C-alpha positions in Angstrom: 4.3 -2.2 5.4 3.1 -1.7 1.8 5.6 -1.7 -1.1 3.9 -0.2 -4.1 4.6 1.5 -7.4 4.2 5.3 -7.5 1.2 5.3 -9.7 -2.4 6.7 -9.2 -4.3 4.5 -6.9 -1.3 3.1 -5.1 0.0 6.5 -4.1 -3.5 7.3 -2.8 -3.1 4.4 -0.3 0.6 4.7 0.5 2.1 7.6 2.5 5.7 7.0 1.6 7.8 6.4 4.7 4.7 6.3 7.0 2.8 3.2 6.1 4.9 1.9 3.3 7.3 2.8 0.5 6.7 3.9 -3.0 9.0 3.2 -5.9 9.1 4.0 -9.6 7.0 1.8 -11.9 8.7 -0.6 -14.3 12.1 -0.3 -12.5 13.7 -3.3 -11.0 16.4 -1.1 -9.5 13.7 1.0 -7.8 12.0 -2.1 -6.4 15.3 -3.4 -5.1 16.0 -0.1 -3.4 12.6 -0.1 -1.8 13.2 -3.6 -0.4 16.6 -2.6 0.8 15.1 0.5 2.5 12.5 -1.7 4.2 15.2 -4.1 5.4 17.3 -1.3 6.8 14.5 -0.2 9.1 14.6 -1.6 12.6 12.0 -4.2 13.6 10.2 -1.6 15.6 10.1 0.8 12.6 8.7 -2.0 10.4 6.1 -2.9 13.0 5.0 0.8 13.3 4.9 1.1 9.5 2.8 -2.1 9.2 0.5 -0.9 12.0 0.0 2.4 10.1 -0.7 0.5 6.9 -3.4 -1.6 8.6 -4.9 1.5 10.1 -5.1 3.2 6.7 -6.9 0.3 5.2 -9.3 -0.2 8.1 -10.2 3.5 8.2 -10.3 4.2 4.5 -11.6 1.0 2.9 -14.9 -0.4 4.1 -15.2 -4.1 3.1 -18.9 -3.8 2.5 -18.4 -0.9 0.2 -15.9 -2.9 -1.9 -18.3 -5.8 -2.0 -21.2 -3.5 -3.1 -19.1 -2.0 -5.9 -18.1 -5.4 -7.2 -21.7 -6.7 -7.1 -22.9 -3.6 -9.0 -20.3 -4.2 -11.7 -21.2 -7.9 -11.9 -24.9 -7.1 -12.2 -24.3 -4.8 -15.1 -22.5 -7.6 -17.1 
């Protein structure tokens, strides 16, 4: 499962409650609550959330596209 702050970019990746948990940025209390929420899930729920997170990344983020984007930026520098 993904624990991430609820900011642009992160919230594009995380479907709160499906593949991870979002929490308010710059809030230790919010982070602690997200961790506690994760720990309250059953092992099966955590495995399902982790599997959903992996599926999201595998289907939405092509490794070669990321490498190409980095190479393009490096070549411009």
